[in-house]
C-alpha positions in Angstrom: 196.3 38.7 261.8 195.4 35.6 264.3 198.2 35.4 266.9 200.5 32.5 265.5 200.4 35.1 262.4 201.6 38.4 264.4 204.4 36.1 266.4 205.5 35.3 263.2 205.3 38.9 262.1 207.0 40.3 264.9 210.1 37.6 265.2 210.4 38.2 261.5 210.7 41.8 261.8 212.8 42.3 264.7 215.3 39.7 262.6 215.3 41.6 259.6 216.0 45.0 261.8 219.0 43.0 263.3 220.4 42.4 260.1 220.2 45.5 259.2 221.3 47.8 262.0 224.5 45.0 263.3 227.1 47.0 262.2 226.3 49.9 264.0 225.5 48.0 266.9 228.6 46.1 267.1 230.4 49.4 266.9 228.7 50.5 269.8 229.3 47.7 271.8 233.3 48.1 271.2 233.0 52.2 271.8 230.6 50.9 275.8 233.6 48.9 276.6 236.3 51.1 275.4 235.0 53.5 278.0 233.8 51.2 280.5 236.8 50.1 281.2 239.3 53.1 280.4 237.6 55.9 281.7 237.4 56.6 285.5 234.7 58.1 287.6 237.1 59.3 290.4 239.3 60.9 287.6 236.4 62.7 286.2 235.2 64.1 289.1 238.7 65.3 290.1 239.0 67.0 286.6 235.9 69.1 287.3 237.0 70.2 290.7 240.4 71.4 289.2 238.7 73.0 286.2 235.9 75.2 287.6 235.7 77.7 285.1 233.9 77.3 282.6 232.4 74.5 284.4 229.0 73.7 283.2 230.0 74.0 279.7 232.5 71.5 280.7 230.4 69.3 282.8 228.0 68.9 280.3 230.8 67.9 277.9 232.0 65.4 280.3 228.6 64.0 280.9 227.3 63.2 276.9 231.7 62.3 275.9 231.3 59.4 279.1 229.9 55.9 279.4 228.3 56.3 283.0 225.2 54.5 284.4 223.1 55.7 287.2 225.5 54.5 289.9 228.1 56.1 287.9 226.5 60.0 287.8 225.8 59.5 291.3 229.6 58.6 291.7 231.0 61.6 289.6 228.6 64.1 291.2 229.8 62.4 294.8 233.0 63.5 293.9 232.7 67.0 293.1 230.7 67.7 295.8 233.3 66.5 298.2 234.8 70.2 297.3 233.0 73.4 296.9 231.8 72.8 293.6 228.8 75.3 293.0 225.1 73.8 292.1 225.1 75.2 288.2 227.8 72.1 287.2 226.3 69.2 289.3 222.8 70.3 288.0 224.2 70.5 284.7 225.9 66.7 284.8 222.4 65.3 286.3 220.5 66.3 283.8 223.0 65.5 280.7 224.8 62.2 282.0 221.3 59.8 281.8 220.2 61.1 278.4 223.2 59.7 275.9 227.0 58.7 275.3 228.8 58.3 272.2 228.2 54.5 272.3 224.3 55.3 272.6 224.2 57.9 270.1 225.9 54.8 267.5 223.5 52.8 268.6 220.7 55.3 268.2 222.1 56.1 264.6 221.6 52.8 264.0 217.8 52.8 265.0 216.7 56.4 264.1 219.4 56.8 261.7 221.9 59.9 262.3 220.0 63.0 261.6 218.2 61.5 265.0 221.5 60.8 266.8 222.9 64.3 266.5 219.6 65.9 267.3 219.4 63.6 270.2 222.9 64.3 271.2 222.5 68.3 271.0 219.3 68.1 273.1 221.5 66.4 275.5 224.1 68.9 275.7 221.1 72.1 275.7 219.7 70.3 278.2 222.7 70.6 280.0 223.2 74.0 280.1 220.1 74.9 280.8 220.0 73.2 283.9 222.9 74.7 285.0 221.7 78.2 283.8 218.9 77.9 285.6 220.5 76.4 289.1 222.6 78.7 288.4 220.3 81.5 288.8 218.5 80.0 291.5 221.5 79.5 294.0 222.7 83.2 293.3 219.0 84.2 294.6 219.7 81.6 298.0 217.1 79.4 297.0 219.5 76.3 296.7 220.8 77.2 300.5 221.1 73.3 302.5 219.8 71.5 299.6 222.8 69.2 299.9 222.5 66.0 301.4 226.2 65.5 301.6 227.7 68.3 303.7 231.8 67.3 304.4 233.0 69.7 306.8 235.4 71.9 304.9 238.5 71.4 307.6 238.2 67.4 307.2 237.2 67.4 303.2 240.9 67.5 302.2 242.5 65.1 304.5 239.6 62.6 303.3 239.9 63.6 299.7 244.0 62.4 300.5 243.0 59.2 302.4 241.3 57.8 299.4 243.3 57.6 296.4 242.2 57.3 293.1 244.3 55.1 291.2 242.3 54.8 288.2 241.1 51.6 286.4 243.5 48.2 286.6 245.6 47.6 283.7 243.3 46.5 280.5 244.5 42.8 279.1 243.1 41.1 275.9 241.3 38.8 278.3 239.8 41.1 280.1 238.5 43.5 277.1 237.6 40.2 275.3 235.6 39.1 278.5 233.6 42.6 279.2 233.0 42.5 275.1 231.2 39.0 275.3 229.3 40.2 278.2 227.9 43.5 276.6 227.2 42.0 273.7 225.1 38.7 274.5 223.4 41.7 277.0 222.7 44.0 273.9 221.7 41.1 271.4 219.0 39.7 274.2 217.5 43.2 274.8 217.5 44.3 271.3 215.9 41.2 270.2 213.3 40.8 273.2 212.6 44.2 272.7 212.1 44.6 269.0 210.3 42.2 269.2 207.7 42.5 271.9 207.1 46.2 270.1 206.2 44.5 266.9 203.9 42.1 268.4 202.0 44.6 270.1 201.8 46.9 266.5 200.3 43.3 264.7 198.0 44.0 267.8 197.6 47.7 268.2 195.7 49.4 265.1 198.1 52.0 263.6 196.0 54.4 263.2 196.0 54.4 267.3 199.5 55.1 267.3 199.3 57.9 264.6 196.5 59.1 266.3 197.8 59.5 269.7 201.7 60.1 268.8 202.0 60.8 264.8 203.2 64.2 263.6 200.0 67.5 263.4 199.0 66.1 266.7 199.1 69.1 269.4 198.8 66.4 272.4 201.4 63.8 271.0 204.9 65.2 272.2 203.3 65.8 275.8 201.1 62.8 276.1 205.1 60.6 274.7 207.3 62.8 277.7 204.5 62.3 279.9 204.5 58.2 279.4 208.5 58.1 279.0 208.7 58.5 282.9 207.1 55.4 284.4 207.4 53.0 280.9 211.1 53.8 280.0 213.5 50.7 281.4 217.1 51.5 279.9 218.8 52.3 276.7 219.0 48.8 275.5 215.6 47.7 275.9 213.7 51.2 275.0 215.4 52.2 271.8 214.5 49.2 270.1 210.8 49.4 271.1 210.3 53.0 270.1 212.0 52.3 266.8 208.8 49.8 266.4 206.4 52.6 267.1 208.3 54.9 264.8 207.8 51.9 261.8 204.1 52.6 263.0 203.5 55.8 263.0 204.9 57.8 265.8 206.5 60.9 265.4 210.5 61.4 265.8 210.0 64.5 268.0 207.4 61.9 270.1 210.5 59.7 270.1 212.9 62.3 271.3 210.3 63.3 274.3 209.9 60.3 275.4 213.7 59.2 275.5 214.5 62.5 277.2 212.4 61.9 280.0 212.6 58.3 280.4 216.2 58.5 280.6 216.7 61.0 282.9 213.9 60.2 285.2 214.6 56.6 285.5 214.4 55.2 288.7 218.2 54.6 288.9 218.6 58.4 287.7 216.3 60.0 290.6 217.4 57.2 293.2 220.9 58.3 292.8 220.0 62.0 292.7 218.1 61.7 295.6 221.0 60.5 297.3 222.6 63.4 296.5 220.2 67.2 296.8 216.8 67.8 298.3 213.6 68.2 296.6 214.7 72.4 295.1 217.3 70.8 293.3 215.6 67.7 292.0 212.6 70.0 290.9 215.7 71.5 288.4 216.1 68.7 286.9 212.9 67.4 286.2 211.5 70.8 285.2 213.9 70.9 282.6 214.0 67.4 281.2 210.1 67.6 281.0 209.9 71.1 279.4 212.9 71.0 277.0 211.6 67.4 275.9 208.4 68.8 275.1 209.8 72.1 273.2 212.3 70.0 271.6 210.1 67.4 270.3 207.9 69.7 268.9 211.3 71.8 267.7 211.9 68.4 265.9 208.9 67.6 264.5 208.5 71.1 262.8 212.3 70.5 261.1 212.2 67.2 260.3 211.1 67.8 256.8 214.2 69.4 256.0 216.8 67.2 258.6 215.7 64.1 256.7 
């Protein structure tokens, strides 16, 4: 194909994909807006501080059930650290929160199917629990002493919290909801079309045999390679998910896609920058190690089980 034919092919495929998936994309927008307007970072942090029993499991559940971006994740963790919460639930939240959320589960279901979306959600939960367990073990051995960059004095921590009330979100009116819905929708549509087009355009240029050779199932190096490439090349959910969908259409395995999305979301610039404002490198090492090793292991397991799941 010449460049004009490739352009037409990419535009047609991006449009076709959107027309097939728009109901689930619209549902993901509604969920995203509702969670953004009604879920408050301070209340999540205070809830975790008040409920420290089974804190790793609870922290992981809230991480995958809330829509926080990197800044929101940082705000929640800072709220948790304003009291004497141990590292285990904090690391669990840092690992799991960037990976997925309810609206992202719907979004990925539209692009990859429900089996992949469910596995991605379960993988996020497992990695959060694993990161919390590793951090708990490391802290019990004294390896995480002086790893916090945020150290309120014990005698002043409570008054500080009392001086900063958490009134929650302001009252949401239909006008506010509609404005937020419009804002999220046009950004999602723009990202979806833009990066779907880029992916299909690249597929028209790059031979499919190359993609299958690098990222296809049955290749020992495909999943580690995808996990490593996710670290520098992942942009954000709205852009990266449709881009990965185009490469699956050209032969990328679902396990490689899962590995790319796990490391990419968890090690994005925003996620790591936020974590570095909270913790030092031993804690960051646990977060990164959990994500990279977990991505390779879970991606490999998914490819082995994919014939059963499909």
